[in-house]
C-alpha positions as CSV (number, residue, x, y, z in Angstrom):
1,M,-37.5,-96.1,204.8
2,D,-38.6,-98.4,207.7
3,K,-38.2,-101.4,205.9
4,A,-34.8,-100.4,203.8
5,P,-31.4,-101.8,205.2
6,L,-29.4,-99.5,207.0
7,Y,-26.1,-100.2,204.8
8,K,-27.9,-98.9,201.8
9,L,-29.4,-95.9,203.2
10,N,-26.0,-94.9,204.8
11,V,-24.5,-94.5,201.1
12,Y,-26.6,-91.4,200.8
13,S,-24.7,-89.7,203.6
14,F,-22.1,-89.1,200.8
15,L,-24.4,-86.1,199.3
16,T,-23.9,-84.2,202.6
17,P,-21.1,-82.0,200.6
18,V,-23.1,-82.1,197.5
19,F,-26.1,-80.2,199.3
20,G,-23.7,-78.0,201.0
21,L,-21.9,-76.9,197.6
22,Y,-25.6,-76.6,196.0
23,F,-26.7,-74.4,198.5
24,G,-23.9,-72.2,198.7
25,Y,-24.2,-71.8,195.0
26,A,-28.1,-71.0,195.1
27,Y,-28.0,-68.7,198.3
28,F,-24.7,-67.1,198.3
29,S,-23.8,-67.1,194.5
30,E,-20.7,-69.1,195.0
31,T,-18.9,-70.2,191.9
32,L,-17.9,-73.9,191.6
33,S,-14.9,-74.7,190.2
34,P,-14.6,-77.7,187.3
35,V,-13.1,-79.9,190.1
36,Q,-15.9,-79.5,192.4
37,W,-18.4,-80.1,189.4
38,L,-16.5,-83.5,188.8
39,G,-16.8,-84.6,192.3
40,I,-20.2,-83.7,192.1
41,L,-20.9,-85.9,189.5
42,L,-18.7,-88.9,190.7
43,I,-20.9,-88.9,193.9
44,I,-23.9,-88.9,192.4
45,G,-22.7,-91.4,189.6
46,A,-21.5,-93.5,192.5
47,I,-24.3,-94.1,194.6
48,P,-26.5,-95.9,192.2
49,M,-23.7,-98.2,191.7
50,V,-22.7,-98.7,195.2
51,T,-26.2,-99.6,196.2
52,S,-26.6,-102.1,193.6
53,L,-23.4,-103.7,194.4
54,S,-23.7,-103.7,198.0
55,R,-25.0,-106.7,199.6
56,K,-25.8,-107.4,203.4
57,P,-22.8,-107.6,205.6
58,E,-21.8,-110.9,207.2
59,A,-22.4,-110.8,211.1
């Protein structure tokens, strides 16, 4: 991670709600709606696409 560019690592901050939903499901037996599952899939699916397409921002 020391050598990874920040603009690529910042994309992973979008996983925060996914982890929140996961821990709610795992520890508190919360049920997830189909819309929440769709959101999880969209976030997880978009991360590789965004990191592969992003380029270093111009200064």
